[in-house]
C-alpha positions in Angstrom: -6.0 23.1 9.1 -6.3 21.5 12.5 -6.1 18.0 11.0 -3.1 19.0 8.9 -1.3 20.5 12.0 -2.1 17.4 14.0 -0.7 15.2 11.2 2.5 17.3 11.0 2.9 17.0 14.8 2.5 13.3 14.7 5.0 12.9 11.9 7.5 15.0 13.8 6.9 12.9 16.9 7.5 9.7 14.9 10.7 11.1 13.5 11.9 12.0 17.0 11.2 8.5 18.2 13.2 7.0 15.4 16.1 9.4 16.0 16.0 8.6 19.7 16.0 4.9 19.0 18.9 5.3 16.6 21.0 7.0 19.3 20.2 4.3 21.9 20.1 1.3 19.6 22.6 1.3 16.6 21.4 0.2 13.2 20.9 -3.5 13.1 19.3 -5.9 10.6 15.5 -6.1 11.2 15.6 -9.8 10.2 18.6 -11.2 12.0 19.9 -8.5 14.3 23.3 -8.1 12.9 24.7 -4.6 13.4 25.4 -2.3 10.5 22.3 -2.0 8.2 18.5 -2.2 8.5 18.7 -5.2 6.2 22.1 -7.0 6.1 23.5 -8.3 2.8 23.0 -11.9 3.7 19.4 -11.4 4.6 18.7 -9.3 1.5 20.0 -12.2 -0.6 17.5 -14.5 1.0 14.5 -12.3 0.3 12.5 -13.4 -2.7 11.1 -10.6 -4.8 9.2 -12.1 -7.8 6.6 -9.7 -9.2 3.6 -11.3 -10.7 0.0 -10.8 -11.7 -2.4 -13.0 -9.8 -6.2 -13.5 -9.6 -7.8 -11.1 -7.2 -10.0 -13.9 -6.0 -7.9 -17.1 -5.6 -4.4 -15.5 -5.8 -3.3 -18.0 -8.5 -1.3 -16.8 -11.5 -2.9 -19.1 -14.0 -6.5 -18.5 -12.9 -8.9 -16.9 -15.4 -11.5 -15.7 -13.0 -12.2 -12.0 -12.9 -13.2 -9.9 -9.9 -16.2 -7.7 -10.5 -14.2 -4.7 -9.2 -10.5 -5.3 -10.1 -9.2 -6.3 -13.5 -5.7 -7.3 -12.4 -3.8 -7.6 -9.2 0.0 -7.0 -9.3 2.3 -7.9 -6.4 6.0 -7.7 -5.9 6.3 -10.6 -3.4 4.4 -13.2 -1.4 3.5 -11.9 2.1 4.4 -15.2 3.8 7.8 -15.7 2.1 10.8 -15.3 4.3 11.3 -11.8 5.6 8.5 -10.1 3.6 6.0 -10.0 6.5 8.6 -8.4 8.8 9.7 -5.8 6.2 6.1 -4.6 5.8 4.9 -4.7 9.4 8.0 -2.8 10.5 6.9 0.1 8.2 3.3 0.2 9.5 3.6 -0.6 13.2 7.2 0.4 14.0 7.5 3.5 11.8 10.4 2.1 9.8 9.4 4.2 6.8 13.1 4.4 5.7 12.5 0.9 4.3 10.3 2.5 1.6 13.0 5.0 0.6 15.7 2.4 0.2 14.8 -1.3 0.0 11.2 -1.1 -1.4 12.0 1.9 -3.6 14.6 -0.1 -5.5 12.1 -3.0 -5.9 9.4 -0.7 -7.1 11.8 0.9 -9.6 12.8 -2.5 -10.9 9.1 -3.4 -11.3 8.4 -0.1 -13.2 11.3 -0.6 -15.5 9.9 -4.0 -16.6 6.2 -2.9 -16.7 6.0 0.6 -18.3 2.7 -0.2 -19.9 0.9 -0.7 -16.6 1.4 3.0 -15.8 0.4 4.5 -19.2 -2.4 7.0 -18.8 -3.0 5.8 -15.2 -4.4 7.7 -12.3 -2.6 6.4 -9.2 -4.8 6.2 -6.1 -3.5 5.0 -2.7 -6.0 3.2 -0.4 -6.7 6.0 2.2 -6.7 5.8 5.9 -9.4 7.4 8.1 -8.3 10.8 9.4 -8.2 9.5 13.0 -5.8 6.6 12.1 -3.8 9.0 10.0 -3.3 11.4 12.9 -2.4 8.5 15.2 0.2 7.0 12.9 1.4 10.2 11.2 1.6 8.7 7.7 -0.3 6.4 5.3 2.1 3.7 4.0 0.0 3.2 0.9 0.3 6.9 0.1 4.0 6.7 0.5 4.2 3.8 -1.9 1.9 5.6 -4.4 4.1 8.7 -4.2 7.2 6.6 -5.2 5.4 5.1 -8.1 4.1 8.5 -9.3 7.6 9.9 -9.3 9.1 6.9 -11.0 6.5 6.8 -13.8 5.4 10.4 -14.1 1.8 9.3 -13.6 -0.7 11.5 -11.9 -1.2 10.9 -8.2 -4.7 11.5 -6.9 -5.1 11.5 -3.1 -8.4 13.3 -2.8 -10.8 11.3 -5.0 -11.3 8.3 -2.6 -12.2 9.0 1.0 -12.3 6.6 3.9 -15.1 8.1 5.9 -15.7 5.3 8.4 -13.0 4.5 11.0 -13.4 0.7 10.9 -11.5 -1.7 13.0 -8.1 -3.0 11.8 -8.4 -6.1 9.5 -5.5 -7.8 11.4 -6.8 -10.9 13.1 -10.1 -10.9 11.2 -11.0 -13.6 8.7 -13.3 -14.3 5.9 -16.8 -12.8 6.2 -15.8 -10.8 9.2 -13.3 -8.9 7.0 -15.9 -8.3 4.4 -18.4 -6.9 6.9 -15.7 -4.7 8.5 -15.0 -2.8 5.2 -18.5 -2.6 3.9 -19.4 0.9 2.8 -16.3 2.5 4.4 -15.3 4.5 1.3 -16.8 7.4 -0.6 -15.9 9.3 -3.7 -15.3 13.0 -3.5 -17.5 14.4 -6.2 -15.5 17.7 -6.3 -12.6 15.6 -7.6 -14.7 13.3 -9.8 -15.1 15.6 -12.8 -11.3 15.8 -13.5 -10.7 12.1 -12.9 -13.8 10.6 -14.6 -13.1 8.0 -17.2 -9.4 7.6 -16.4 -7.8 4.2 -15.9 -7.1 3.6 -12.2 -4.2 1.9 -10.4 -5.0 1.4 -6.8 -2.0 1.1 -4.5 -1.8 -0.7 -1.1 0.8 -2.4 1.0 -0.7 -5.9 1.4 -3.5 -7.8 -0.3 -4.8 -10.9 1.6 -8.6 -11.5 1.3 -8.7 -8.3 -0.7 -11.7 -7.0 1.2 -10.4 -3.5 1.6 -9.2 -3.0 -1.9 -12.3 -4.6 -3.4 -14.5 -2.3 -1.4 -12.6 0.7 -2.6 -12.7 -0.4 -6.2 -16.4 -1.1 -5.9 -17.1 2.5 -4.9 -15.1 3.7 -7.8 -17.0 1.4 -10.1 -20.3 2.9 -9.0 -19.0 6.3 -10.2 -18.2 5.0 -13.7 -14.6 3.9 -13.5 -14.3 0.8 -15.6 -10.6 -0.2 -15.7 -9.2 -0.6 -12.3 -6.0 -2.5 -11.5 -4.2 -2.8 -8.1 -0.5 -2.9 -7.2 0.7 -4.1 -3.7 4.0 -4.9 -2.2 2.9 -8.4 -1.3 -0.1 -10.7 -1.4 -1.1 -13.5 0.9 -3.6 -16.4 0.7 
C-alpha cells in the first residue's frame, strides 16, 4: 500500500510538472522547436517508421541466427534514425508520456493492424522497473507501451509474473560485457502467478533494444520456468 501511494504521489507530481511547463512554455515541436505541436507536421514527415523483424544477436533482418532466449525481435524503427532517439528519451527522462498516447499509439496501432498473428494467444509482459526506480519516475514506459498493445489486440497483459528484484545501475553509457554483468540475475519469476501463465506464448515489451542485455536476461529467467516461445517487441532497436 505504501509503495502504491508513493507511486501515485510521484505520478501526480510528474503531471503537475508537465502542467506547469505547459503554462510557462507553450507547446513546441520536440525536434525543431516550432510552436504549435509536440511534433510538427514537417518533422513527422521526416521520421522513418519501418517495422521489421531482426536478429536479436546481430540486429540484421536477413540473419538466421537464433538467440537462446528470444525467438524473434520486432521493432518499429531504428533508434539512431532521425528523431527516434529524441522521441523515446523525452518519454523516459522528460516525462513526455503524451507521446505514447498520440504519436506512438498510432504507430503501434498500424503495426498491430499489419501483424495480427503476432498477438494471437500471447501473454504480453512489459520489462519491469525496480520499485525504487518506479517510485522515482512515477511510471514504467515499457508498461505503458504494453497497455496500449493489450488494448489494441485484446491480448492478456501480465504485470506481476516477471519481477525486477535488483536495483541495478542504468544501462545508459555502458557497453558490451559491462551491460551483461549489470543485468545478470536481476529478474525473478513470481511463482504465485506462474501457474496461470505456464505454457503460454510470451511477448516481451520494452522501449529500446540495443545490446539486448536486459531483455535477454528477462527472457532467460522465463525460459528457466518452462516458457518456450518468447518474442519481443520494442519501439526501436540500435546496433
